[in-house]
N, C-alpha and C positions, 0 to 999 in steps of 0.2 A: 078254428084249428090253427095252431101256431106253425109258421114256416120255420123249420130248424135246419141249419147247415153245419158242416164241419169247420170249426174256426181255424184249423191248421192251414186252410187255404187263404186266410185273411189276415193272419199275423204270425210272425215267427216267435212272438213273446208269450209268456204265461202271466196271466193276471189273476188276482184273487177273485173268485166268482161273486161273492156277496160281501158287502160292507155295511156297517152301521156307523155313520159319522167317521169315516176313514179307518175304522177298526174292523178286521176280518171277523165274520160271523158264519155260523152254520147256515145251510140253505133254509130259508123260511118256508112255512107252510103256504102253499098257493101263491108263489111270487108272481108279480105282474109281468116281469120279464125274466128270461132265462138266458144263460150263455148259449150262443149259437142261434138265437132267435133273430129273424129278419124283421127290421122295423122300417117305417117310412119317416124320413126326416123332413120337417118343414123348413125350407131354406128362406132366409131373409132376403137375399139378393135374387136377381133374376126375375123371371116372370111368374113366380109363385108355384113353380113345379116342386114336387117332392122327389127325394132321392132315397133309394133303398140302401140300407146299411146292415151290418151284422153286429150284434151285441157280443163283445169280447170278454166282458167281466166288469168288476168294480161296480156292481149294481148296488146302489145306495138309495133305496126308496125314501129313507128318512132325510138324507142330505139332498135328494132330488136329482141325482146324476147317475150316469153309467158311461162306460167306455165303448165307443163304436169304432169300427175300422175306417169309416168315412171321415170322421171329424173329431176323433179323440174324445175327451170327456165332454158329455153333452147333457144339457138339462132335459130331464124327463118330460117337461112340458112341451118340448119341441119335437117329440116323436109320438108315434102310435104303432101298434102292432101291424105289420104288413099282412095282406090277405092275397090269395091266389089271383084275384082279379086285378091287383096292382101290376102283375107281370105283363098284362096286355094294355094297361092304361097309358095313353100317350102323354099324360100329365105327370107320370111317375118315371124317373130316370133310374136305370139299373145297369151296372157293368156286366159284361158278357159272362164272366165266370159265375157270378151270383145268379144271373138269370138262368143259365144252363143248369146249375145245381138245383135250383128251385123247380126246374122242369123235370128233374129225375136223372139227368146226365151224371156220370161219374166224373168229378172234377178233381184234379191234383195240381197244386202249384208248388214248384220247387223253389224255395227261398235262396238256395245256393246258386242255382243257374238261371233263376227267373223264368223258367220254362213252365208254360201252362199246357196241360193235356186235358182234353175233354173227350170222353168216350160215350158212345150211344148207350142209352139205358138197355139193360138186359130184358128180354121179353119172356 
């Protein structure tokens, strides 16, 4: 099951969702990644930990790249879909707002004031 979040909390910009060699295209059937999906990024530096990031768009499976909030345009070979168990894995790093949103909290980030609000999930 894909972890999906609201990208408005991770970028104030709008990106083309899907590309084919830098040209905008319609959403393909059964895409590997989707806008708002949480992925784990394999970091080259450090002690081999992974970091969770959000797919913002520019998904180009032919060109092998997509745009993430964490590190901009990223090679698809360096990521994998995140899973729920990543949220508790000490070898996977995650910023608070992404962790909380994945846990069901209502998250809102205001890009004008830089204010982050996190509300308890409704029961």
